[in-house]
DSSP file (Angstrom, degrees, kcal/mol; ACC not computed):
  #  RESIDUE AA STRUCTURE BP1 BP2  ACC     N-H-->O    O-->H-N    N-H-->O    O-->H-N    TCO  KAPPA ALPHA  PHI   PSI    X-CA   Y-CA   Z-CA
    1    1 A M              0   0    0      0, 0.0     2,-0.5     0, 0.0    94,-0.1   0.000 360.0 360.0 360.0 131.8  -20.3   -7.5   72.3
    2    2 A S        -     0   0    0     92,-0.1     2,-0.2    91,-0.0     0, 0.0  -0.857 360.0-134.0-101.6 128.9  -19.8   -6.2   68.8
    3    3 A L        -     0   0    0     -2,-0.5    90,-0.2     1,-0.1    89,-0.1  -0.489  21.5-114.8 -78.3 149.0  -19.0   -8.7   66.0
    4    4 A G        -     0   0    0     88,-3.3     2,-0.3    -2,-0.2    93,-0.3  -0.221  30.6-111.6 -72.0 170.5  -16.2   -8.0   63.5
    5    5 A K        -     0   0    0     90,-0.2    93,-2.8    -2,-0.0     2,-0.6  -0.812  15.5-138.4-109.3 148.7  -16.9   -7.5   59.9
    6    6 A I  E     +a   98   0A   0     -2,-0.3     2,-0.3    91,-0.2    93,-0.2  -0.928  26.2 178.9-106.0 123.3  -16.0   -9.8   57.0
    7    7 A K  E     -a   99   0A   0     91,-3.1    93,-2.9    -2,-0.6     2,-0.4  -0.787  15.2-148.3-115.6 163.2  -14.6   -8.1   53.9
    8    8 A T  E     +a  100   0A   0     -2,-0.3     2,-0.3    91,-0.2    93,-0.2  -0.992  22.3 162.1-132.4 143.2  -13.4   -9.5   50.6
    9    9 A K  E     -a  101   0A   0     91,-2.3    93,-1.3    -2,-0.4     2,-0.2  -0.973  38.4-106.1-150.6 162.1  -10.8   -8.1   48.3
   10   10 A S  E >   -a  102   0A   0     -2,-0.3     3,-1.4    91,-0.2    93,-0.2  -0.615  32.6-120.8 -82.0 151.8   -8.5   -9.1   45.4
   11   11 A I  T 3  S+     0   0    0     91,-2.1    92,-0.1     1,-0.3    -1,-0.1   0.669 114.4  62.1 -67.0 -15.7   -4.8   -9.6   46.3
   12   12 A Y  T 3  S+     0   0    0     90,-0.3    -1,-0.3    91,-0.3     2,-0.1   0.574  83.9  96.7 -87.0  -9.6   -4.2   -6.8   43.7
   13   13 A D  S <  S-     0   0    0     -3,-1.4     3,-0.1     1,-0.1    -4,-0.0  -0.469  88.8 -90.7 -76.8 152.5   -6.2   -4.2   45.7
   14   14 A S        -     0   0    0     -2,-0.1     2,-0.4     1,-0.1    -1,-0.1  -0.290  38.9-111.5 -63.1 145.3   -4.3   -1.9   48.0
   15   15 A K        -     0   0    0     -3,-0.1     2,-0.3    -4,-0.1    -1,-0.1  -0.654  41.1-174.7 -77.6 130.5   -3.7   -2.9   51.6
   16   16 A E    >   -     0   0    0     -2,-0.4     3,-1.6     1,-0.1     4,-0.3  -0.930  36.7-123.7-127.2 152.0   -5.7   -0.6   54.0
   17   17 A T  G >  S+     0   0    0     -2,-0.3     3,-1.3     1,-0.3    -1,-0.1   0.823 110.7  65.0 -63.7 -27.0   -5.8   -0.3   57.7
   18   18 A S  G 3  S+     0   0    0      1,-0.2    -1,-0.3    -3,-0.0     3,-0.1   0.586  82.2  80.6 -70.3  -7.8   -9.5   -0.9   57.6
   19   19 A D  G <  S-     0   0    0     -3,-1.6     2,-0.3     1,-0.2    -1,-0.2   0.767  75.8-170.4 -66.7 -25.7   -8.8   -4.4   56.2
   20   20 A G    <   +     0   0    0     -3,-1.3     2,-0.6    -4,-0.3    -1,-0.2  -0.550  62.8   9.5  70.2-131.5   -8.1   -5.7   59.7
   21   21 A I  E    S-b   98   0A   0     76,-2.7    78,-2.8    -2,-0.3     2,-0.7  -0.735  78.8-146.6 -81.1 120.2   -6.6   -9.2   59.6
   22   22 A R  E     -b   99   0A   0     -2,-0.6    17,-2.7    76,-0.2    18,-1.9  -0.804  16.3-169.0 -95.2 118.6   -5.8  -10.0   55.9
   23   23 A I  E     -bc 100  40A   0     76,-3.0    78,-2.9    -2,-0.7     2,-0.5  -0.922  13.7-148.3-115.9 114.6   -6.3  -13.7   55.2
   24   24 A L  E     -bc 101  41A   0     16,-2.9    18,-2.5    -2,-0.6    78,-0.2  -0.695  13.8-175.8 -77.9 121.8   -5.1  -15.3   51.9
   25   25 A V        +     0   0    0     76,-2.6     2,-0.3    -2,-0.5    -1,-0.1  -0.314  39.2 119.2-118.1  47.8   -7.5  -18.1   51.0
   26   26 A T        -     0   0    0     20,-0.1    20,-0.2     1,-0.1    19,-0.1  -0.793  63.9-135.7-110.8 155.8   -5.8  -19.5   48.0
   27   27 A R  S    S+     0   0    0     -2,-0.3     2,-0.4     1,-0.1    16,-0.1   0.860  93.0  43.3 -73.5 -37.4   -4.3  -22.9   47.3
   28   28 A Y  S    S-     0   0    0     -3,-0.0    -1,-0.1    15,-0.0    -2,-0.0  -0.870  91.2-109.5-116.2 143.0   -1.1  -21.4   45.8
   29   29 A W        -     0   0    0     -2,-0.4     2,-0.3     1,-0.1     3,-0.1  -0.511  42.4-112.2 -67.1 132.0    1.0  -18.5   47.0
   30   30 A P    >   -     0   0    0      0, 0.0     3,-1.6     0, 0.0    -1,-0.1  -0.498  32.8-114.2 -69.6 128.0    0.6  -15.6   44.5
   31   31 A R  T 3  S+     0   0    0     -2,-0.3     3,-0.1     1,-0.2    -3,-0.0  -0.331  97.3  17.3 -60.1 140.9    3.8  -14.9   42.6
   32   32 A G  T 3  S+     0   0    0      1,-0.2     2,-0.4    -3,-0.1    -1,-0.2   0.469  94.8 122.7  80.1   2.0    5.4  -11.5   43.4
   33   33 A K    <   -     0   0    0     -3,-1.6    -1,-0.2     2,-0.0     2,-0.2  -0.824  55.6-134.8-103.8 136.0    3.6  -11.0   46.6
   34   34 A K    >   -     0   0    0     -2,-0.4     3,-1.8     1,-0.1     4,-0.2  -0.520  18.6-120.9 -84.9 151.8    5.4  -10.5   49.9
   35   35 A K  G >  S+     0   0    0      1,-0.3     3,-1.6    -2,-0.2    -1,-0.1   0.809 110.5  68.3 -60.3 -28.7    4.5  -12.3   53.1
   36   36 A S  G 3  S+     0   0    0      1,-0.3    -1,-0.3     3,-0.0    -3,-0.0   0.634  85.5  70.4 -69.8 -10.1    4.0   -8.9   54.7
   37   37 A E  G <  S+     0   0    0     -3,-1.8     2,-0.3     2,-0.0    -1,-0.3   0.628 103.3  42.9 -79.5 -11.8    1.0   -8.3   52.5
   38   38 A F    <   -     0   0    0     -3,-1.6   -15,-0.2    -4,-0.2     3,-0.1  -0.957  59.5-156.6-134.2 150.9   -1.0  -10.9   54.4
   39   39 A D  S    S+     0   0    0    -17,-2.7     2,-0.3    -2,-0.3   -16,-0.2   0.796  83.7  12.5 -91.8 -36.4   -1.5  -11.8   58.0
   40   40 A L  E     -c   23   0A   0    -18,-1.9   -16,-2.9     2,-0.0     2,-0.5  -0.978  56.7-151.8-139.9 150.8   -2.5  -15.4   57.5
   41   41 A W  E     +c   24   0A   0     -2,-0.3     2,-0.7   -18,-0.2   -16,-0.2  -0.948  16.5 177.1-123.3 108.3   -2.5  -17.9   54.7
   42   42 A L    >   +     0   0    0    -18,-2.5     3,-1.6    -2,-0.5     4,-0.1  -0.718   7.7 167.0-111.7  78.4   -5.3  -20.5   55.1
   43   43 A K  G >   +     0   0    0     -2,-0.7     3,-1.5     1,-0.3    -1,-0.1   0.652  66.1  76.7 -71.1 -14.9   -5.0  -22.6   52.0
   44   44 A S  G 3  S+     0   0    0      1,-0.3    -1,-0.3    -3,-0.1    37,-0.1   0.782  90.9  58.1 -62.8 -24.9   -7.4  -25.3   53.5
   45   45 A L  G <  S+     0   0    0     -3,-1.6    -1,-0.3   -19,-0.1    -2,-0.2   0.371  86.1  98.7 -91.4   4.7  -10.2  -22.9   52.7
   46   46 A S  S <  S-     0   0    0     -3,-1.5   -20,-0.1   -20,-0.2     3,-0.1  -0.463  87.3 -89.2 -80.3 161.9   -9.5  -22.8   49.0
   47   47 A P        -     0   0    0      0, 0.0    -1,-0.1     0, 0.0   -20,-0.1  -0.290  56.8 -83.8 -63.7 158.1  -11.4  -24.9   46.5
   48   48 A P     >  -     0   0    0      0, 0.0     4,-2.1     0, 0.0     3,-0.4  -0.280  39.3-112.3 -60.3 151.7  -10.0  -28.4   45.8
   49   49 A R  H  > S+     0   0    0      1,-0.2     4,-2.6     2,-0.2     5,-0.2   0.900 117.3  52.1 -51.2 -49.0   -7.2  -28.6   43.2
   50   50 A N  H  > S+     0   0    0      1,-0.2     4,-2.3     2,-0.2    -1,-0.2   0.850 108.2  51.4 -63.4 -35.0   -9.4  -30.4   40.7
   51   51 A T  H  > S+     0   0    0     -3,-0.4     4,-2.4     2,-0.2    -1,-0.2   0.941 110.7  48.2 -66.3 -45.7  -12.2  -27.8   41.0
   52   52 A I  H  X S+     0   0    0     -4,-2.1     4,-2.6     1,-0.2     5,-0.2   0.925 112.5  48.8 -58.0 -48.1   -9.8  -25.0   40.3
   53   53 A A  H  X S+     0   0    0     -4,-2.6     4,-1.8     1,-0.2     6,-0.2   0.911 112.8  47.1 -62.4 -45.0   -8.4  -26.9   37.3
   54   54 A L  H  X>S+     0   0    0     -4,-2.3     5,-2.3     1,-0.2     6,-1.2   0.882 112.6  49.6 -65.1 -39.2  -11.8  -27.6   35.8
   55   55 A Y  H ><5S+     0   0    0     -4,-2.4     3,-0.9     4,-0.2    -2,-0.2   0.916 111.3  48.4 -69.0 -42.9  -13.0  -24.0   36.3
   56   56 A K  H 3<5S+     0   0    0     -4,-2.6    -1,-0.2     1,-0.3    -2,-0.2   0.823 109.5  52.9 -67.7 -29.8   -9.8  -22.6   34.6
   57   57 A K  H 3<5S-     0   0    0     -4,-1.8    -1,-0.3    -5,-0.2    -2,-0.2   0.605 116.9-115.5 -78.7 -10.8  -10.2  -25.0   31.7
   58   58 A G  T <<5S+     0   0    0     -3,-0.9    -3,-0.2    -4,-0.5    -2,-0.1   0.549  87.0 116.4  88.3   8.1  -13.9  -23.8   31.3
   59   59 A E  S   <S+     0   0    0     -5,-2.3     2,-0.5    -6,-0.2    -4,-0.2   0.683  72.3  51.9 -85.2 -16.5  -15.3  -27.2   32.1
   60   60 A F  S    S-     0   0    0     -6,-1.2    -2,-0.2    -9,-0.1    -1,-0.1  -0.981  76.8-154.6-114.6 125.5  -17.0  -25.8   35.3
   61   61 A D     >  -     0   0    0     -2,-0.5     4,-2.7     1,-0.1     5,-0.2  -0.311  40.9 -88.0 -83.4-178.3  -19.2  -22.7   35.0
   62   62 A V  H  > S+     0   0    0      1,-0.2     4,-2.8     2,-0.2     5,-0.2   0.920 127.8  48.8 -58.6 -45.9  -19.8  -20.3   37.9
   63   63 A S  H  > S+     0   0    0      1,-0.2     4,-2.3     2,-0.2    -1,-0.2   0.870 113.6  46.0 -65.4 -35.4  -22.8  -22.3   39.2
   64   64 A K  H  > S+     0   0    0      2,-0.2     4,-2.7     1,-0.2    -1,-0.2   0.912 113.3  50.2 -70.4 -42.3  -20.9  -25.6   39.0
   65   65 A M  H  X S+     0   0    0     -4,-2.7     4,-2.6     2,-0.2     5,-0.2   0.928 112.7  46.9 -59.2 -47.1  -17.9  -24.1   40.6
   66   66 A A  H  X S+     0   0    0     -4,-2.8     4,-2.6    -5,-0.2    -2,-0.2   0.916 112.9  48.5 -63.9 -44.7  -20.0  -22.6   43.4
   67   67 A A  H  X S+     0   0    0     -4,-2.3     4,-2.5     2,-0.2    -2,-0.2   0.909 112.7  49.0 -61.0 -43.8  -21.9  -25.9   44.0
   68   68 A D  H  X S+     0   0    0     -4,-2.7     4,-2.2     2,-0.2    -2,-0.2   0.920 113.3  45.5 -65.5 -43.6  -18.6  -27.9   44.1
   69   69 A Y  H  X S+     0   0    0     -4,-2.6     4,-2.7     2,-0.2     5,-0.2   0.910 112.0  52.7 -65.8 -41.0  -17.1  -25.5   46.6
   70   70 A D  H  X S+     0   0    0     -4,-2.6     4,-1.5     1,-0.2     5,-0.2   0.914 110.9  46.5 -58.2 -45.4  -20.2  -25.5   48.7
   71   71 A Q  H  X>S+     0   0    0     -4,-2.5     4,-3.0     1,-0.2     5,-0.9   0.892 112.2  52.2 -63.8 -39.3  -20.2  -29.2   48.8
   72   72 A H  H  X5S+     0   0    0     -4,-2.2     4,-1.0     1,-0.2    -2,-0.2   0.925 112.7  42.8 -62.6 -46.9  -16.5  -29.2   49.7
   73   73 A I  H  <5S+     0   0    0     -4,-2.7    -1,-0.2     1,-0.2    -2,-0.2   0.717 124.4  35.1 -77.0 -20.9  -16.8  -26.8   52.5
   74   74 A N  H  <5S+     0   0    0     -4,-1.5    -2,-0.2    -5,-0.2    -1,-0.2   0.761 130.8  23.3-100.9 -31.5  -19.9  -28.4   54.0
   75   75 A S  H  <5S+     0   0    0     -4,-3.0    -3,-0.2    -5,-0.2    -2,-0.1   0.718 123.8  41.9-111.7 -26.8  -19.4  -32.1   53.3
   76   76 A H  S  <<S+     0   0    0     -4,-1.0     2,-0.1    -5,-0.9    -1,-0.1  -0.109  76.6 155.8-114.6  36.4  -15.8  -32.9   52.9
   77   77 A I        -     0   0    0     -3,-0.1     2,-0.2     4,-0.1    -4,-0.1  -0.390  26.0-155.0 -73.5 137.4  -14.5  -30.7   55.7
   78   78 A T     >  -     0   0    0     -2,-0.1     4,-2.4   -34,-0.1     5,-0.2  -0.529  32.5-102.8-104.0 171.8  -11.1  -31.6   57.2
   79   79 A K  H  > S+     0   0    0      1,-0.2     4,-2.6     2,-0.2     5,-0.2   0.897 123.7  53.6 -63.9 -40.2   -9.7  -30.9   60.7
   80   80 A D  H  > S+     0   0    0      2,-0.2     4,-2.6     1,-0.2    -1,-0.2   0.906 109.3  48.0 -59.3 -43.4   -7.6  -28.1   59.2
   81   81 A M  H  > S+     0   0    0      2,-0.2     4,-2.9     1,-0.2     5,-0.3   0.920 111.7  49.4 -65.1 -43.3  -10.7  -26.5   57.6
   82   82 A L  H  X S+     0   0    0     -4,-2.4     4,-2.6     1,-0.2    -2,-0.2   0.937 113.1  46.6 -62.5 -45.1  -12.6  -26.8   60.9
   83   83 A N  H  X S+     0   0    0     -4,-2.6     4,-2.3     2,-0.2    -2,-0.2   0.904 114.5  48.1 -61.6 -43.1   -9.7  -25.2   62.8
   84   84 A D  H  X S+     0   0    0     -4,-2.6     4,-2.0     2,-0.2    -2,-0.2   0.920 112.6  47.3 -65.5 -44.8   -9.3  -22.4   60.2
   85   85 A I  H  X S+     0   0    0     -4,-2.9     4,-2.6     1,-0.2    -2,-0.2   0.936 112.9  49.8 -61.9 -45.1  -13.0  -21.6   60.1
   86   86 A Q  H  X S+     0   0    0     -4,-2.6     4,-2.7    -5,-0.3    -2,-0.2   0.898 107.5  54.5 -62.9 -39.1  -13.1  -21.6   63.9
   87   87 A S  H  X S+     0   0    0     -4,-2.3     4,-1.8     2,-0.2    -1,-0.2   0.922 110.6  45.6 -58.2 -46.4  -10.1  -19.2   64.0
   88   88 A I  H  X S+     0   0    0     -4,-2.0     4,-2.3     2,-0.2    -2,-0.2   0.913 112.1  50.7 -61.1 -47.0  -11.8  -16.8   61.7
   89   89 A L  H  X S+     0   0    0     -4,-2.6     4,-2.5     1,-0.2    -2,-0.2   0.878 109.0  52.2 -63.5 -38.7  -15.1  -17.0   63.7
   90   90 A D  H  X S+     0   0    0     -4,-2.7     4,-1.4     2,-0.2    -1,-0.2   0.890 109.0  50.1 -63.3 -38.8  -13.1  -16.3   67.0
   91   91 A M  H  <>S+     0   0    0     -4,-1.8     5,-2.4     1,-0.2    -2,-0.2   0.924 112.4  47.0 -63.9 -43.3  -11.6  -13.3   65.4
   92   92 A L  H ><5S+     0   0    0     -4,-2.3   -88,-3.3     1,-0.2     3,-1.4   0.880 109.2  53.5 -65.1 -39.0  -15.0  -12.0   64.3
   93   93 A K  H 3<5S+     0   0    0     -4,-2.5    -1,-0.2     1,-0.3    -2,-0.2   0.792 104.6  56.1 -67.5 -26.1  -16.5  -12.7   67.8
   94   94 A S  T 3<5S-     0   0    0     -4,-1.4    -1,-0.3    -5,-0.2    -2,-0.2   0.455 125.5-103.4 -84.0   0.7  -13.8  -10.6   69.4
   95   95 A G  T < 5S+     0   0    0     -3,-1.4     2,-0.2     1,-0.3   -90,-0.2   0.518  72.4 147.2  93.4   6.9  -14.8   -7.7   67.1
   96   96 A T      < -     0   0    0     -5,-2.4     2,-0.4    -6,-0.2    -1,-0.3  -0.547  45.4-132.4 -78.0 135.7  -11.9   -8.1   64.6
   97   97 A T        -     0   0    0    -93,-0.3   -76,-2.7    -2,-0.2     2,-0.4  -0.730  25.0-166.0 -82.7 134.2  -12.5   -7.2   61.0
   98   98 A V  E     -ab   6  21A   0    -93,-2.8   -91,-3.1    -2,-0.4     2,-0.5  -0.966   9.0-155.4-123.8 145.7  -11.1   -9.8   58.6
   99   99 A T  E     -ab   7  22A   0    -78,-2.8   -76,-3.0    -2,-0.4     2,-0.4  -0.971   9.9-146.2-121.8 119.2  -10.6   -9.5   54.9
  100  100 A L  E     -ab   8  23A   0    -93,-2.9   -91,-2.3    -2,-0.5     2,-0.4  -0.696  21.0-161.5 -83.8 128.8  -10.6  -12.6   52.7
  101  101 A L  E     +ab   9  24A   0    -78,-2.9   -76,-2.6    -2,-0.4     2,-0.3  -0.922  20.6 150.7-123.5 138.2   -8.2  -12.3   49.8
  102  102 A C  E     -a   10   0A   0    -93,-1.3   -91,-2.1    -2,-0.4   -90,-0.3  -0.892  53.1 -94.2-150.6 177.2   -7.9  -14.2   46.5
  103  103 A Y  S    S+     0   0    0     -2,-0.3   -91,-0.3   -93,-0.2   -93,-0.1   0.885  87.9  95.5 -69.0 -42.5   -6.7  -13.6   42.9
  104  104 A E  S    S-     0   0    0      1,-0.1    -2,-0.3   -94,-0.1   -92,-0.1  -0.186  79.1-114.2 -60.6 140.2   -9.9  -12.6   41.3
  105  105 A R    >   -     0   0    0      1,-0.1     3,-2.2   -95,-0.1    -1,-0.1  -0.302  44.3 -84.2 -66.9 154.0  -10.7   -8.9   41.0
  106  106 A E  T 3  S+     0   0    0      1,-0.3    -1,-0.1   -98,-0.0     3,-0.1  -0.358 119.4  33.9 -61.3 138.3  -13.6   -7.5   42.9
  107  107 A G  T 3  S+     0   0    0      1,-0.4     2,-0.3    -3,-0.1    -1,-0.3   0.180  98.4 102.1  97.4 -14.7  -16.8   -7.9   41.0
  108  108 A E  S <  S-     0   0    0     -3,-2.2    -1,-0.4     1,-0.1     2,-0.1  -0.693  87.2 -90.4 -96.5 153.1  -15.6  -11.2   39.4
  109  109 A F        +     0   0    0     -2,-0.3     2,-0.3    -3,-0.1    -1,-0.1  -0.376  57.2 163.0 -61.4 138.5  -16.8  -14.6   40.7
  110  110 A C    >>  -     0   0    0     -2,-0.1     3,-1.5     1,-0.1     4,-0.7  -0.971  49.5-124.4-157.1 143.0  -14.6  -16.0   43.5
  111  111 A H  H 3> S+     0   0    0     -2,-0.3     4,-2.7     1,-0.3     5,-0.2   0.721 103.7  76.5 -60.6 -21.6  -14.9  -18.6   46.2
  112  112 A R  H 3> S+     0   0    0      1,-0.2     4,-2.2     2,-0.2    -1,-0.3   0.818  92.4  52.7 -60.7 -30.2  -14.0  -15.9   48.8
  113  113 A H  H <> S+     0   0    0     -3,-1.5     4,-1.9     2,-0.2    -1,-0.2   0.880 110.0  46.7 -73.6 -36.9  -17.6  -14.6   48.4
  114  114 A L  H  X S+     0   0    0     -4,-0.7     4,-2.4     2,-0.2    -2,-0.2   0.881 111.7  51.5 -66.6 -39.1  -19.0  -18.1   49.1
  115  115 A L  H  X S+     0   0    0     -4,-2.7     4,-2.9     2,-0.2     5,-0.2   0.917 107.4  53.7 -63.3 -43.3  -16.6  -18.5   52.1
  116  116 A K  H  X S+     0   0    0     -4,-2.2     4,-2.5     1,-0.2    -2,-0.2   0.930 109.5  47.3 -56.2 -47.2  -17.8  -15.2   53.4
  117  117 A S  H  X S+     0   0    0     -4,-1.9     4,-2.2     1,-0.2    -1,-0.2   0.899 111.2  52.0 -61.5 -41.6  -21.4  -16.3   53.2
  118  118 A H  H  X S+     0   0    0     -4,-2.4     4,-2.4     1,-0.2    -2,-0.2   0.929 111.1  46.9 -61.8 -46.1  -20.5  -19.6   54.9
  119  119 A L  H  X S+     0   0    0     -4,-2.9     4,-2.6     1,-0.2    -2,-0.2   0.914 110.2  52.0 -62.9 -41.5  -18.8  -17.8   57.8
  120  120 A E  H  X S+     0   0    0     -4,-2.5     4,-1.7    -5,-0.2    -1,-0.2   0.891 110.4  49.3 -62.4 -38.1  -21.7  -15.4   58.2
  121  121 A S  H  X S+     0   0    0     -4,-2.2     4,-1.5     2,-0.2    -1,-0.2   0.917 111.3  48.7 -64.9 -43.3  -24.0  -18.3   58.5
  122  122 A K  H  X S+     0   0    0     -4,-2.4     4,-1.1     1,-0.2    -2,-0.2   0.893 108.7  55.1 -63.2 -40.0  -21.8  -20.1   61.0
  123  123 A L  H  < S+     0   0    0     -4,-2.6     3,-0.4     1,-0.2    -1,-0.2   0.888 107.9  48.1 -60.6 -41.5  -21.6  -16.8   63.0
  124  124 A L  H  < S+     0   0    0     -4,-1.7    -1,-0.2     1,-0.2    -2,-0.2   0.810 107.9  56.4 -71.9 -28.8  -25.4  -16.7   63.2
  125  125 A D  H  <        0   0    0     -4,-1.5    -1,-0.2     1,-0.2    -2,-0.2   0.729 360.0 360.0 -74.0 -21.6  -25.6  -20.3   64.3
  126  126 A Q     <        0   0    0     -4,-1.1    -1,-0.2    -3,-0.4    -2,-0.2   0.484 360.0 360.0 -89.1 360.0  -23.3  -19.7   67.3
């Protein structure tokens, strides 16, 4: 059995067939973007509202944002988050490529990279 690949992209990057299942992992729907640009919207996997607000205000640096998101996804997990994570893991186990999408441009810090690492870790544990 061949595992699928996890990719990350900005919502501003072009849609490609190699993206596989395109999963939006933002709390808020991006203005000006059509539903056809994404296959799924899993907002449960976005950082908490307060974390986003503090990061945007400059009160959280990258390391604090990463630590807060990591704690959120590992310690404050909800049923929706568990279901969404399992859905992605099932896609990967079936050989499907998934692309995690968020606002930040590639090369900039974004929680989607932390989520990718979390998913890869979970995949190894199963």
